[in-house]
All heavy atoms as TSV, in Angstrom:
chain	resi	resn	atom	element	x	y	z
A	1	GLN	N	N	95.300	88.486	85.428
A	1	GLN	CA	C	95.746	89.859	85.597
A	1	GLN	C	C	94.812	90.799	84.837
A	1	GLN	O	O	94.573	90.636	83.647
A	1	GLN	CB	C	97.153	90.041	85.056
A	1	GLN	CG	C	98.224	89.450	85.904
A	1	GLN	CD	C	99.594	89.831	85.344
A	1	GLN	OE1	O	99.728	90.651	84.454
A	1	GLN	NE2	N	100.608	89.225	85.898
A	2	TYR	N	N	94.328	91.782	85.536
A	2	TYR	CA	C	93.413	92.744	84.926
A	2	TYR	C	C	94.102	93.597	83.867
A	2	TYR	O	O	93.490	93.964	82.874
A	2	TYR	CB	C	92.795	93.649	85.992
A	2	TYR	CG	C	91.912	92.897	86.945
A	2	TYR	CD1	C	92.268	92.728	88.274
A	2	TYR	CD2	C	90.714	92.339	86.508
A	2	TYR	CE1	C	91.454	92.028	89.150
A	2	TYR	CE2	C	89.891	91.641	87.377
A	2	TYR	CZ	C	90.270	91.485	88.695
A	2	TYR	OH	O	89.465	90.790	89.541
A	3	VAL	N	N	95.373	93.895	84.081
A	3	VAL	CA	C	96.068	94.752	83.120
A	3	VAL	C	C	96.141	94.084	81.748
A	3	VAL	O	O	95.972	94.738	80.723
A	3	VAL	CB	C	97.468	95.163	83.640
A	3	VAL	CG1	C	98.406	93.981	83.733
A	3	VAL	CG2	C	98.071	96.241	82.775
A	4	VAL	N	N	96.347	92.785	81.716
A	4	VAL	CA	C	96.416	92.066	80.443
A	4	VAL	C	C	95.045	92.056	79.770
A	4	VAL	O	O	94.926	92.334	78.582
A	4	VAL	CB	C	96.940	90.629	80.652
A	4	VAL	CG1	C	96.906	89.846	79.343
A	4	VAL	CG2	C	98.341	90.647	81.232
A	5	SER	N	N	94.001	91.755	80.533
A	5	SER	CA	C	92.660	91.722	79.932
A	5	SER	C	C	92.229	93.113	79.467
A	5	SER	O	O	91.595	93.245	78.411
A	5	SER	CB	C	91.640	91.119	80.890
A	5	SER	OG	O	91.544	91.863	82.072
A	6	ASP	N	N	92.568	94.152	80.224
A	6	ASP	CA	C	92.256	95.517	79.784
A	6	ASP	C	C	92.953	95.842	78.463
A	6	ASP	O	O	92.352	96.389	77.545
A	6	ASP	CB	C	92.660	96.542	80.838
A	6	ASP	CG	C	91.735	96.560	82.033
A	6	ASP	OD1	O	90.665	95.917	81.983
A	6	ASP	OD2	O	92.072	97.233	83.021
A	7	HIS	N	N	94.223	95.510	78.375
A	7	HIS	CA	C	94.974	95.780	77.150
A	7	HIS	C	C	94.396	94.994	75.977
A	7	HIS	O	O	94.257	95.518	74.871
A	7	HIS	CB	C	96.458	95.457	77.346
A	7	HIS	CG	C	97.284	95.766	76.155
A	7	HIS	ND1	N	98.026	94.821	75.509
A	7	HIS	CD2	C	97.473	96.922	75.462
A	7	HIS	CE1	C	98.640	95.376	74.472
A	7	HIS	NE2	N	98.316	96.634	74.422
A	8	ASN	N	N	94.029	93.737	76.219
A	8	ASN	CA	C	93.473	92.912	75.150
A	8	ASN	C	C	92.139	93.449	74.627
A	8	ASN	O	O	91.797	93.218	73.472
A	8	ASN	CB	C	93.317	91.466	75.611
A	8	ASN	CG	C	94.642	90.750	75.717
A	8	ASN	OD1	O	95.612	91.111	75.061
A	8	ASN	ND2	N	94.699	89.733	76.551
A	9	LEU	N	N	91.397	94.162	75.460
A	9	LEU	CA	C	90.135	94.752	75.018
A	9	LEU	C	C	90.335	95.813	73.935
A	9	LEU	O	O	89.472	95.999	73.078
A	9	LEU	CB	C	89.410	95.413	76.195
A	9	LEU	CG	C	88.692	94.506	77.178
A	9	LEU	CD1	C	88.179	95.326	78.352
A	9	LEU	CD2	C	87.539	93.789	76.491
A	10	PHE	N	N	91.468	96.510	73.992
A	10	PHE	CA	C	91.657	97.685	73.133
A	10	PHE	C	C	92.746	97.558	72.080
A	10	PHE	O	O	92.742	98.307	71.112
A	10	PHE	CB	C	91.969	98.907	74.004
A	10	PHE	CG	C	90.841	99.251	74.928
A	10	PHE	CD1	C	90.921	98.954	76.277
A	10	PHE	CD2	C	89.702	99.848	74.447
A	10	PHE	CE1	C	89.871	99.256	77.138
A	10	PHE	CE2	C	88.651	100.162	75.289
A	10	PHE	CZ	C	88.732	99.857	76.637
A	11	LYS	N	N	93.654	96.645	72.223
A	11	LYS	CA	C	94.836	96.630	71.365
A	11	LYS	C	C	94.538	96.410	69.881
A	11	LYS	O	O	95.275	96.885	69.033
A	11	LYS	CB	C	95.863	95.606	71.857
A	11	LYS	CG	C	95.443	94.169	71.675
A	11	LYS	CD	C	96.519	93.247	72.186
A	11	LYS	CE	C	96.143	91.791	71.938
A	11	LYS	NZ	N	97.178	90.911	72.447
A	12	ASN	N	N	93.474	95.719	69.549
A	12	ASN	CA	C	93.190	95.430	68.144
A	12	ASN	C	C	92.123	96.330	67.540
A	12	ASN	O	O	91.728	96.122	66.397
A	12	ASN	CB	C	92.790	93.963	67.982
A	12	ASN	CG	C	93.947	93.036	68.295
A	12	ASN	OD1	O	95.085	93.323	67.943
A	12	ASN	ND2	N	93.674	91.946	68.977
A	13	LYS	N	N	91.663	97.304	68.269
A	13	LYS	CA	C	90.670	98.235	67.735
A	13	LYS	C	C	91.401	99.314	66.939
A	13	LYS	O	O	92.217	100.044	67.483
A	13	LYS	CB	C	89.855	98.846	68.859
A	13	LYS	CG	C	89.012	97.824	69.596
A	13	LYS	CD	C	88.153	98.487	70.628
A	13	LYS	CE	C	87.366	97.462	71.387
A	13	LYS	NZ	N	86.052	97.242	70.836
A	14	PRO	N	N	91.122	99.423	65.653
A	14	PRO	CA	C	91.880	100.372	64.819
A	14	PRO	C	C	91.706	101.828	65.232
A	14	PRO	O	O	92.594	102.638	65.012
A	14	PRO	CB	C	91.353	100.136	63.407
A	14	PRO	CG	C	90.098	99.358	63.565
A	14	PRO	CD	C	90.140	98.673	64.894
A	15	GLU	N	N	90.569	102.163	65.854
A	15	GLU	CA	C	90.356	103.555	66.256
A	15	GLU	C	C	91.140	103.933	67.517
A	15	GLU	O	O	91.299	105.110	67.819
A	15	GLU	CB	C	88.854	103.835	66.452
A	15	GLU	CG	C	88.228	103.108	67.622
A	15	GLU	CD	C	87.721	101.701	67.313
A	15	GLU	OE1	O	88.105	101.104	66.289
A	15	GLU	OE2	O	86.932	101.192	68.118
A	16	ILE	N	N	91.664	102.945	68.234
A	16	ILE	CA	C	92.458	103.210	69.444
A	16	ILE	C	C	93.922	103.354	69.036
A	16	ILE	O	O	94.553	102.402	68.584
A	16	ILE	CB	C	92.302	102.074	70.482
A	16	ILE	CG1	C	90.837	101.863	70.859
A	16	ILE	CG2	C	93.166	102.331	71.703
A	16	ILE	CD1	C	90.199	103.011	71.590
A	17	LYS	N	N	94.458	104.546	69.181
A	17	LYS	CA	C	95.847	104.823	68.793
A	17	LYS	C	C	96.769	104.998	69.997
A	17	LYS	O	O	97.984	104.950	69.862
A	17	LYS	CB	C	95.926	106.100	67.938
A	17	LYS	CG	C	95.040	106.086	66.727
A	17	LYS	CD	C	95.543	105.143	65.690
A	17	LYS	CE	C	94.695	105.279	64.433
A	17	LYS	NZ	N	94.620	104.084	63.667
A	18	HIS	N	N	96.182	105.234	71.167
A	18	HIS	CA	C	96.959	105.520	72.369
A	18	HIS	C	C	96.423	104.675	73.526
A	18	HIS	O	O	95.209	104.571	73.703
A	18	HIS	CB	C	96.850	106.997	72.755
A	18	HIS	CG	C	97.118	107.912	71.616
A	18	HIS	ND1	N	98.386	108.319	71.275
A	18	HIS	CD2	C	96.294	108.494	70.706
A	18	HIS	CE1	C	98.318	109.111	70.228
A	18	HIS	NE2	N	97.064	109.234	69.866
A	19	ILE	N	N	97.338	104.097	74.294
A	19	ILE	CA	C	96.967	103.309	75.460
A	19	ILE	C	C	97.847	103.768	76.615
A	19	ILE	O	O	99.064	103.902	76.458
A	19	ILE	CB	C	97.156	101.805	75.209
A	19	ILE	CG1	C	96.315	101.363	73.998
A	19	ILE	CG2	C	96.787	101.000	76.449
A	19	ILE	CD1	C	96.576	99.948	73.541
A	20	VAL	N	N	97.238	104.010	77.768
A	20	VAL	CA	C	97.967	104.496	78.933
A	20	VAL	C	C	97.788	103.514	80.091
A	20	VAL	O	O	96.670	103.066	80.365
A	20	VAL	CB	C	97.476	105.903	79.346
A	20	VAL	CG1	C	98.201	106.390	80.581
A	20	VAL	CG2	C	97.659	106.885	78.194
A	21	PHE	N	N	98.883	103.191	80.740
A	21	PHE	CA	C	98.881	102.319	81.909
A	21	PHE	C	C	99.264	103.139	83.137
A	21	PHE	O	O	100.083	104.055	83.039
A	21	PHE	CB	C	99.917	101.201	81.752
A	21	PHE	CG	C	99.635	100.264	80.619
A	21	PHE	CD1	C	100.020	100.564	79.326
A	21	PHE	CD2	C	98.988	99.069	80.844
A	21	PHE	CE1	C	99.773	99.701	78.280
A	21	PHE	CE2	C	98.726	98.192	79.810
A	21	PHE	CZ	C	99.118	98.507	78.523
A	22	HIS	N	N	98.732	102.789	84.282
A	22	HIS	CA	C	99.141	103.452	85.526
A	22	HIS	C	C	99.740	102.411	86.466
A	22	HIS	O	O	99.546	101.208	86.295
A	22	HIS	CB	C	97.974	104.199	86.184
A	22	HIS	CG	C	96.820	103.331	86.563
A	22	HIS	ND1	N	96.739	102.679	87.769
A	22	HIS	CD2	C	95.708	103.012	85.883
A	22	HIS	CE1	C	95.614	102.004	87.824
A	22	HIS	NE2	N	94.968	102.177	86.675
A	23	ASP	N	N	100.499	102.889	87.429
A	23	ASP	CA	C	101.158	102.037	88.437
A	23	ASP	C	C	102.222	101.117	87.849
A	23	ASP	O	O	102.437	100.016	88.333
A	23	ASP	CB	C	100.132	101.216	89.221
A	23	ASP	CG	C	99.248	102.074	90.092
A	23	ASP	OD1	O	99.734	103.115	90.568
A	23	ASP	OD2	O	98.078	101.720	90.305
A	24	ILE	N	N	102.930	101.569	86.824
A	24	ILE	CA	C	103.929	100.709	86.178
A	24	ILE	C	C	105.154	100.470	87.059
A	24	ILE	O	O	105.931	99.563	86.780
A	24	ILE	CB	C	104.351	101.231	84.792
A	24	ILE	CG1	C	105.046	102.585	84.894
A	24	ILE	CG2	C	103.166	101.286	83.851
A	24	ILE	CD1	C	105.735	103.030	83.605
A	25	THR	N	N	105.344	101.273	88.100
A	25	THR	CA	C	106.466	101.047	89.017
A	25	THR	C	C	105.990	100.761	90.432
A	25	THR	O	O	106.781	100.806	91.369
A	25	THR	CB	C	107.421	102.260	89.043
A	25	THR	OG1	O	106.695	103.408	89.475
A	25	THR	CG2	C	108.041	102.516	87.696
A	26	ASN	N	N	104.726	100.447	90.595
A	26	ASN	CA	C	104.139	100.278	91.918
A	26	ASN	C	C	104.472	98.894	92.483
A	26	ASN	O	O	104.087	97.870	91.911
A	26	ASN	CB	C	102.627	100.468	91.830
A	26	ASN	CG	C	101.971	100.614	93.167
A	26	ASN	OD1	O	102.453	100.117	94.162
A	26	ASN	ND2	N	100.850	101.301	93.183
A	27	MET	N	N	105.156	98.860	93.615
A	27	MET	CA	C	105.492	97.597	94.266
A	27	MET	C	C	104.241	96.844	94.710
A	27	MET	O	O	104.268	95.621	94.843
A	27	MET	CB	C	106.391	97.832	95.487
A	27	MET	CG	C	107.748	98.345	95.129
A	27	MET	SD	S	108.870	98.654	96.542
A	27	MET	CE	C	107.947	98.318	97.994
A	28	ALA	N	N	103.160	97.546	94.960
A	28	ALA	CA	C	101.914	96.909	95.395
A	28	ALA	C	C	101.173	96.244	94.231
A	28	ALA	O	O	100.249	95.467	94.456
A	28	ALA	CB	C	101.016	97.937	96.072
A	29	CYS	N	N	101.573	96.561	93.000
A	29	CYS	CA	C	100.934	96.001	91.788
A	29	CYS	C	C	102.010	95.429	90.875
A	29	CYS	O	O	102.215	95.928	89.762
A	29	CYS	CB	C	100.137	97.072	91.053
A	29	CYS	SG	S	98.923	97.931	92.031
A	30	PRO	N	N	102.736	94.395	91.304
A	30	PRO	CA	C	103.878	93.933	90.512
A	30	PRO	C	C	103.513	93.405	89.132
A	30	PRO	O	O	104.314	93.472	88.200
A	30	PRO	CB	C	104.503	92.837	91.374
A	30	PRO	CG	C	103.408	92.393	92.279
A	30	PRO	CD	C	102.536	93.586	92.509
A	31	GLY	N	N	102.286	92.919	88.961
A	31	GLY	CA	C	101.880	92.414	87.655
A	31	GLY	C	C	101.842	93.487	86.594
A	31	GLY	O	O	102.136	93.232	85.426
A	32	VAL	N	N	101.496	94.698	86.987
A	32	VAL	CA	C	101.456	95.811	86.032
A	32	VAL	C	C	102.864	96.100	85.523
A	32	VAL	O	O	103.085	96.249	84.323
A	32	VAL	CB	C	100.835	97.071	86.658
A	32	VAL	CG1	C	100.880	98.231	85.677
A	32	VAL	CG2	C	99.420	96.807	87.122
A	33	GLY	N	N	103.822	96.159	86.420
A	33	GLY	CA	C	105.210	96.411	86.025
A	33	GLY	C	C	105.775	95.322	85.131
A	33	GLY	O	O	106.474	95.612	84.156
A	34	ARG	N	N	105.463	94.072	85.457
A	34	ARG	CA	C	105.938	92.959	84.618
A	34	ARG	C	C	105.351	93.057	83.215
A	34	ARG	O	O	106.066	92.908	82.217
A	34	ARG	CB	C	105.571	91.615	85.248
A	34	ARG	CG	C	106.491	91.187	86.357
A	34	ARG	CD	C	106.289	89.730	86.733
A	34	ARG	NE	N	104.946	89.463	87.231
A	34	ARG	CZ	C	104.563	89.598	88.491
A	34	ARG	NH1	N	105.433	90.003	89.388
A	34	ARG	NH2	N	103.330	89.319	88.847
A	35	TYR	N	N	104.058	93.318	83.140
A	35	TYR	CA	C	103.420	93.406	81.828
A	35	TYR	C	C	103.941	94.607	81.047
A	35	TYR	O	O	104.195	94.510	79.846
A	35	TYR	CB	C	101.899	93.472	81.964
A	35	TYR	CG	C	101.200	93.339	80.638
A	35	TYR	CD1	C	101.244	92.142	79.935
A	35	TYR	CD2	C	100.522	94.406	80.078
A	35	TYR	CE1	C	100.622	92.016	78.703
A	35	TYR	CE2	C	99.896	94.289	78.846
A	35	TYR	CZ	C	99.951	93.088	78.163
A	35	TYR	OH	O	99.342	92.971	76.936
A	36	TRP	N	N	104.116	95.725	81.721
A	36	TRP	CA	C	104.649	96.914	81.059
A	36	TRP	C	C	106.032	96.619	80.484
A	36	TRP	O	O	106.347	97.021	79.361
A	36	TRP	CB	C	104.693	98.100	82.019
A	36	TRP	CG	C	105.362	99.289	81.411
A	36	TRP	CD1	C	106.581	99.814	81.738
A	36	TRP	CD2	C	104.873	100.093	80.331
A	36	TRP	NE1	N	106.877	100.883	80.929
A	36	TRP	CE2	C	105.837	101.080	80.053
A	36	TRP	CE3	C	103.714	100.071	79.579
A	36	TRP	CZ2	C	105.671	102.026	79.054
A	36	TRP	CZ3	C	103.557	101.024	78.577
A	36	TRP	CH2	C	104.535	101.988	78.336
A	37	SER	N	N	106.870	95.914	81.226
A	37	SER	CA	C	108.219	95.583	80.744
A	37	SER	C	C	108.166	94.767	79.456
A	37	SER	O	O	109.032	94.908	78.595
A	37	SER	CB	C	108.983	94.802	81.817
A	37	SER	OG	O	109.241	95.624	82.915
A	38	GLU	N	N	107.158	93.928	79.335
A	38	GLU	CA	C	107.010	93.124	78.121
A	38	GLU	C	C	106.462	93.956	76.962
A	38	GLU	O	O	107.021	93.958	75.872
A	38	GLU	CB	C	106.048	91.963	78.373
A	38	GLU	CG	C	106.520	90.955	79.370
A	38	GLU	CD	C	105.421	89.960	79.721
A	38	GLU	OE1	O	104.461	89.795	78.921
A	38	GLU	OE2	O	105.520	89.349	80.790
A	39	ILE	N	N	105.364	94.639	77.204
A	39	ILE	CA	C	104.628	95.294	76.123
A	39	ILE	C	C	105.347	96.527	75.581
A	39	ILE	O	O	105.233	96.851	74.401
A	39	ILE	CB	C	103.181	95.627	76.553
A	39	ILE	CG1	C	102.305	95.933	75.346
A	39	ILE	CG2	C	103.132	96.774	77.540
A	39	ILE	CD1	C	102.036	94.776	74.449
A	40	LYS	N	N	106.121	97.206	76.399
A	40	LYS	CA	C	106.767	98.444	75.932
A	40	LYS	C	C	107.798	98.184	74.839
A	40	LYS	O	O	108.149	99.096	74.106
A	40	LYS	CB	C	107.391	99.208	77.101
A	40	LYS	CG	C	108.637	98.573	77.673
A	40	LYS	CD	C	109.178	99.412	78.795
A	40	LYS	CE	C	110.482	98.860	79.327
A	40	LYS	NZ	N	111.013	99.698	80.392
A	41	ASN	N	N	108.267	96.953	74.719
A	41	ASN	CA	C	109.254	96.618	73.690
A	41	ASN	C	C	108.629	96.027	72.435
A	41	ASN	O	O	109.345	95.629	71.524
A	41	ASN	CB	C	110.301	95.672	74.264
A	41	ASN	CG	C	111.105	96.346	75.351
A	41	ASN	OD1	O	111.571	97.455	75.166
A	41	ASN	ND2	N	111.242	95.699	76.483
A	42	ASP	N	N	107.309	95.982	72.391
A	42	ASP	CA	C	106.611	95.487	71.202
A	42	ASP	C	C	106.851	96.481	70.062
A	42	ASP	O	O	106.587	97.674	70.213
A	42	ASP	CB	C	105.120	95.370	71.518
A	42	ASP	CG	C	104.328	94.712	70.409
A	42	ASP	OD1	O	104.616	94.974	69.217
A	42	ASP	OD2	O	103.406	93.957	70.727
A	43	PRO	N	N	107.321	96.013	68.912
A	43	PRO	CA	C	107.629	96.940	67.811
A	43	PRO	C	C	106.401	97.634	67.208
A	43	PRO	O	O	106.555	98.551	66.405
A	43	PRO	CB	C	108.322	96.055	66.768
A	43	PRO	CG	C	107.955	94.663	67.122
A	43	PRO	CD	C	107.672	94.637	68.587
A	44	LYS	N	N	105.193	97.245	67.615
A	44	LYS	CA	C	103.984	97.911	67.125
A	44	LYS	C	C	103.727	99.241	67.818
A	44	LYS	O	O	102.840	99.976	67.429
A	44	LYS	CB	C	102.761	97.010	67.328
A	44	LYS	CG	C	102.766	95.766	66.465
A	44	LYS	CD	C	101.530	94.938	66.710
A	44	LYS	CE	C	101.810	94.072	67.897
A	44	LYS	NZ	N	100.874	92.989	68.105
A	45	TYR	N	N	104.525	99.542	68.862
A	45	TYR	CA	C	104.281	100.731	69.667
A	45	TYR	C	C	105.537	101.566	69.865
A	45	TYR	O	O	106.643	101.032	69.919
A	45	TYR	CB	C	103.792	100.346	71.073
A	45	TYR	CG	C	102.549	99.534	71.120
A	45	TYR	CD1	C	102.597	98.179	71.417
A	45	TYR	CD2	C	101.309	100.104	70.892
A	45	TYR	CE1	C	101.442	97.421	71.488
A	45	TYR	CE2	C	100.147	99.352	70.962
A	45	TYR	CZ	C	100.223	98.012	71.257
A	45	TYR	OH	O	99.079	97.269	71.324
A	46	GLN	N	N	105.341	102.860	70.007
A	46	GLN	CA	C	106.337	103.750	70.610
A	46	GLN	C	C	105.932	103.813	72.071
A	46	GLN	O	O	104.736	103.822	72.379
A	46	GLN	CB	C	106.240	105.161	70.050
A	46	GLN	CG	C	106.980	105.407	68.796
A	46	GLN	CD	C	106.867	106.890	68.436
A	46	GLN	OE1	O	105.776	107.411	68.280
A	46	GLN	NE2	N	107.994	107.543	68.302
A	47	HIS	N	N	106.895	103.875	72.964
A	47	HIS	CA	C	106.510	103.957	74.370
A	47	HIS	C	C	107.220	105.114	75.071
A	47	HIS	O	O	108.299	105.540	74.667
A	47	HIS	CB	C	106.796	102.643	75.103
A	47	HIS	CG	C	108.239	102.464	75.469
A	47	HIS	ND1	N	109.171	101.963	74.592
A	47	HIS	CD2	C	108.899	102.723	76.614
A	47	HIS	CE1	C	110.349	101.921	75.189
A	47	HIS	NE2	N	110.225	102.377	76.420
A	48	TYR	N	N	106.559	105.600	76.089
A	48	TYR	CA	C	107.088	106.661	76.949
A	48	TYR	C	C	106.756	106.286	78.388
A	48	TYR	O	O	105.699	105.720	78.652
A	48	TYR	CB	C	106.455	108.017	76.605
A	48	TYR	CG	C	106.663	108.419	75.172
A	48	TYR	CD1	C	105.739	108.065	74.194
A	48	TYR	CD2	C	107.792	109.131	74.781
A	48	TYR	CE1	C	105.930	108.416	72.870
A	48	TYR	CE2	C	107.986	109.485	73.451
A	48	TYR	CZ	C	107.054	109.121	72.509
A	48	TYR	OH	O	107.251	109.468	71.195
A	49	GLU	N	N	107.660	106.626	79.284
A	49	GLU	CA	C	107.456	106.336	80.706
A	49	GLU	C	C	107.591	107.614	81.515
A	49	GLU	O	O	108.464	108.430	81.239
A	49	GLU	CB	C	108.514	105.348	81.216
A	49	GLU	CG	C	108.455	104.004	80.584
A	49	GLU	CD	C	109.552	103.084	81.092
A	49	GLU	OE1	O	110.635	103.555	81.479
A	49	GLU	OE2	O	109.312	101.878	81.108
A	50	PHE	N	N	106.753	107.719	82.499
A	50	PHE	CA	C	106.807	108.828	83.446
A	50	PHE	C	C	106.881	108.193	84.825
A	50	PHE	O	O	105.870	107.722	85.363
A	50	PHE	CB	C	105.568	109.718	83.300
A	50	PHE	CG	C	105.367	110.209	81.885
A	50	PHE	CD1	C	104.593	109.487	80.985
A	50	PHE	CD2	C	105.987	111.367	81.457
A	50	PHE	CE1	C	104.420	109.927	79.676
A	50	PHE	CE2	C	105.833	111.815	80.144
A	50	PHE	CZ	C	105.046	111.088	79.270
A	51	THR	N	N	108.088	108.141	85.388
A	51	THR	CA	C	108.293	107.369	86.611
A	51	THR	C	C	108.895	108.170	87.764
A	51	THR	O	O	109.243	107.596	88.789
A	51	THR	CB	C	109.191	106.150	86.334
A	51	THR	OG1	O	110.430	106.602	85.792
A	51	THR	CG2	C	108.517	105.184	85.363
A	52	GLN	N	N	109.047	109.461	87.574
A	52	GLN	CA	C	109.590	110.271	88.665
A	52	GLN	C	C	108.644	110.190	89.866
A	52	GLN	O	O	107.424	110.258	89.719
A	52	GLN	CB	C	109.754	111.718	88.232
A	52	GLN	CG	C	110.431	112.582	89.270
A	52	GLN	CD	C	110.695	113.998	88.744
A	52	GLN	OE1	O	110.376	114.325	87.604
A	52	GLN	NE2	N	111.258	114.817	89.577
A	53	GLN	N	N	109.211	110.053	91.049
A	53	GLN	CA	C	108.433	109.883	92.269
A	53	GLN	C	C	108.354	111.186	93.053
A	53	GLN	O	O	109.263	112.020	92.995
A	53	GLN	CB	C	109.079	108.814	93.158
A	53	GLN	CG	C	109.235	107.464	92.489
A	53	GLN	CD	C	107.912	106.757	92.285
A	53	GLN	OE1	O	107.168	106.516	93.220
A	53	GLN	NE2	N	107.601	106.428	91.037
A	54	TYR	N	N	107.266	111.354	93.792
A	54	TYR	CA	C	107.176	112.473	94.725
A	54	TYR	C	C	108.234	112.302	95.800
A	54	TYR	O	O	108.567	111.178	96.184
A	54	TYR	CB	C	105.808	112.506	95.413
A	54	TYR	CG	C	104.656	112.796	94.509
A	54	TYR	CD1	C	103.745	111.801	94.169
A	54	TYR	CD2	C	104.462	114.065	94.002
A	54	TYR	CE1	C	102.673	112.066	93.350
A	54	TYR	CE2	C	103.385	114.342	93.172
A	54	TYR	CZ	C	102.495	113.335	92.853
A	54	TYR	OH	O	101.438	113.602	92.036
A	55	LYS	N	N	108.766	113.398	96.319
A	55	LYS	CA	C	109.755	113.316	97.393
A	55	LYS	C	C	109.182	112.628	98.624
A	55	LYS	O	O	109.890	111.986	99.369
A	55	LYS	CB	C	110.281	114.700	97.744
A	55	LYS	CG	C	111.147	115.284	96.655
A	55	LYS	CD	C	111.671	116.642	97.027
A	55	LYS	CE	C	112.494	117.170	95.862
A	55	LYS	NZ	N	113.047	118.477	96.126
A	56	SER	N	N	107.888	112.764	98.839
A	56	SER	CA	C	107.261	112.162	100.007
A	56	SER	C	C	107.114	110.643	99.893
A	56	SER	O	O	106.831	109.967	100.888
A	56	SER	CB	C	105.887	112.786	100.262
A	56	SER	OG	O	105.045	112.554	99.151
A	57	VAL	N	N	107.320	110.090	98.696
A	57	VAL	CA	C	107.250	108.636	98.513
A	57	VAL	C	C	108.640	108.088	98.793
A	57	VAL	O	O	109.522	108.130	97.954
A	57	VAL	CB	C	106.802	108.276	97.077
A	57	VAL	CG1	C	106.786	106.772	96.887
A	57	VAL	CG2	C	105.446	108.864	96.773
A	58	ASN	N	N	108.832	107.586	99.983
A	58	ASN	CA	C	110.176	107.129	100.356
A	58	ASN	C	C	110.196	105.673	100.804
A	58	ASN	O	O	111.197	105.207	101.307
A	58	ASN	CB	C	110.780	108.042	101.438
A	58	ASN	CG	C	109.902	108.123	102.668
A	58	ASN	OD1	O	108.970	107.357	102.823
A	58	ASN	ND2	N	110.191	109.078	103.533
A	59	SER	N	N	109.099	104.966	100.620
A	59	SER	CA	C	109.063	103.572	101.051
A	59	SER	C	C	109.155	102.611	99.862
A	59	SER	O	O	108.735	101.474	99.957
A	59	SER	CB	C	107.781	103.316	101.846
A	59	SER	OG	O	106.656	103.630	101.063
A	60	GLY	N	N	109.664	103.075	98.764
A	60	GLY	CA	C	109.812	102.239	97.584
A	60	GLY	C	C	109.151	102.870	96.387
A	60	GLY	O	O	108.455	103.875	96.510
A	61	PRO	N	N	109.337	102.281	95.220
A	61	PRO	CA	C	108.738	102.858	94.022
A	61	PRO	C	C	107.231	102.621	93.972
A	61	PRO	O	O	106.743	101.537	94.254
A	61	PRO	CB	C	109.452	102.144	92.879
A	61	PRO	CG	C	109.935	100.872	93.449
A	61	PRO	CD	C	110.179	101.131	94.909
A	62	TYR	N	N	106.530	103.663	93.637
A	62	TYR	CA	C	105.086	103.614	93.444
A	62	TYR	C	C	104.754	104.449	92.216
A	62	TYR	O	O	105.626	105.091	91.636
A	62	TYR	CB	C	104.344	104.161	94.673
A	62	TYR	CG	C	104.399	103.213	95.842
A	62	TYR	CD1	C	105.347	103.373	96.842
A	62	TYR	CD2	C	103.525	102.141	95.926
A	62	TYR	CE1	C	105.409	102.487	97.900
A	62	TYR	CE2	C	103.580	101.256	96.979
A	62	TYR	CZ	C	104.523	101.432	97.968
A	62	TYR	OH	O	104.587	100.560	99.002
A	63	LEU	N	N	103.508	104.465	91.878
A	63	LEU	CA	C	103.024	105.312	90.789
A	63	LEU	C	C	103.580	104.859	89.447
A	63	LEU	O	O	103.753	103.685	89.213
A	63	LEU	CB	C	103.334	106.787	91.069
A	63	LEU	CG	C	103.003	107.294	92.480
A	63	LEU	CD1	C	103.590	108.671	92.688
A	63	LEU	CD2	C	101.525	107.255	92.728
A	64	GLY	N	N	103.836	105.791	88.567
A	64	GLY	CA	C	104.372	105.505	87.246
A	64	GLY	C	C	103.294	105.411	86.195
A	64	GLY	O	O	102.283	104.728	86.376
A	65	ILE	N	N	103.495	106.120	85.101
A	65	ILE	CA	C	102.583	106.104	83.964
A	65	ILE	C	C	103.349	105.595	82.745
A	65	ILE	O	O	104.459	106.029	82.466
A	65	ILE	CB	C	102.037	107.526	83.659
A	65	ILE	CG1	C	101.257	108.080	84.851
A	65	ILE	CG2	C	101.196	107.528	82.384
A	65	ILE	CD1	C	99.978	107.356	85.163
A	66	GLY	N	N	102.748	104.676	82.038
A	66	GLY	CA	C	103.303	104.177	80.794
A	66	GLY	C	C	102.360	104.520	79.650
A	66	GLY	O	O	101.149	104.306	79.758
A	67	TYR	N	N	102.899	105.047	78.576
A	67	TYR	CA	C	102.099	105.490	77.436
A	67	TYR	C	C	102.561	104.746	76.186
A	67	TYR	O	O	103.759	104.700	75.893
A	67	TYR	CB	C	102.275	106.999	77.258
A	67	TYR	CG	C	101.801	107.560	75.949
A	67	TYR	CD1	C	100.443	107.685	75.678
A	67	TYR	CD2	C	102.705	107.967	74.980
A	67	TYR	CE1	C	100.002	108.209	74.474
A	67	TYR	CE2	C	102.283	108.493	73.772
A	67	TYR	CZ	C	100.929	108.604	73.525
A	67	TYR	OH	O	100.498	109.119	72.322
A	68	LEU	N	N	101.625	104.137	75.482
A	68	LEU	CA	C	101.911	103.468	74.219
A	68	LEU	C	C	101.208	104.211	73.087
A	68	LEU	O	O	100.030	104.561	73.209
A	68	LEU	CB	C	101.392	102.035	74.222
A	68	LEU	CG	C	102.018	101.053	75.200
A	68	LEU	CD1	C	101.302	99.714	75.108
A	68	LEU	CD2	C	103.495	100.892	74.951
A	69	LYS	N	N	101.928	104.413	72.006
A	69	LYS	CA	C	101.347	104.990	70.799
A	69	LYS	C	C	101.521	103.967	69.680
A	69	LYS	O	O	102.634	103.514	69.416
A	69	LYS	CB	C	102.066	106.286	70.423
A	69	LYS	CG	C	101.531	106.914	69.176
A	69	LYS	CD	C	102.277	108.183	68.826
A	69	LYS	CE	C	101.750	108.751	67.517
A	69	LYS	NZ	N	102.526	109.905	67.091
A	70	LYS	N	N	100.415	103.596	69.071
A	70	LYS	CA	C	100.490	102.639	67.967
A	70	LYS	C	C	101.238	103.240	66.797
A	70	LYS	O	O	101.020	104.391	66.436
A	70	LYS	CB	C	99.096	102.220	67.502
A	70	LYS	CG	C	98.405	101.269	68.430
A	70	LYS	CD	C	97.100	100.805	67.812
A	70	LYS	CE	C	96.347	99.921	68.764
A	70	LYS	NZ	N	95.043	99.540	68.215
A	71	ILE	N	N	102.118	102.456	66.227
A	71	ILE	CA	C	102.856	102.876	65.034
A	71	ILE	C	C	102.079	102.359	63.837
A	71	ILE	O	O	101.792	101.172	63.727
A	71	ILE	CB	C	104.287	102.305	65.040
A	71	ILE	CG1	C	105.054	102.851	66.237
A	71	ILE	CG2	C	104.992	102.617	63.730
A	71	ILE	CD1	C	106.396	102.226	66.450
A	72	SER	N	N	101.734	103.256	62.948
A	72	SER	CA	C	100.920	102.867	61.771
A	72	SER	C	C	101.741	102.137	60.752
A	72	SER	O	O	102.852	102.405	60.505
A	72	SER	CB	C	100.306	104.108	61.131
A	72	SER	OG	O	99.590	104.825	62.075
C-alpha cells in the first residue's frame, strides 16, 4: 500500500509536524480508509477529518481529507 509507505517516509522526521491524507472515504481506494482508521487513533497525533461530500457525488462516498498533527 502506497499510503503506508508514504506515511512511513515522514512519520519519524522531527521537522514534520503535520501529515495530510486524501481519499480517506473513497470507495475506489479502500486501503487509504483502512489505514486512516488505524492511524487516526494513534495517541501520538491529534486528528481531524473533512468528509463532507459534494451534492453531485451520489454514487457512494468519495474524497475525504484526514489531517494528523503530531503531539509534542
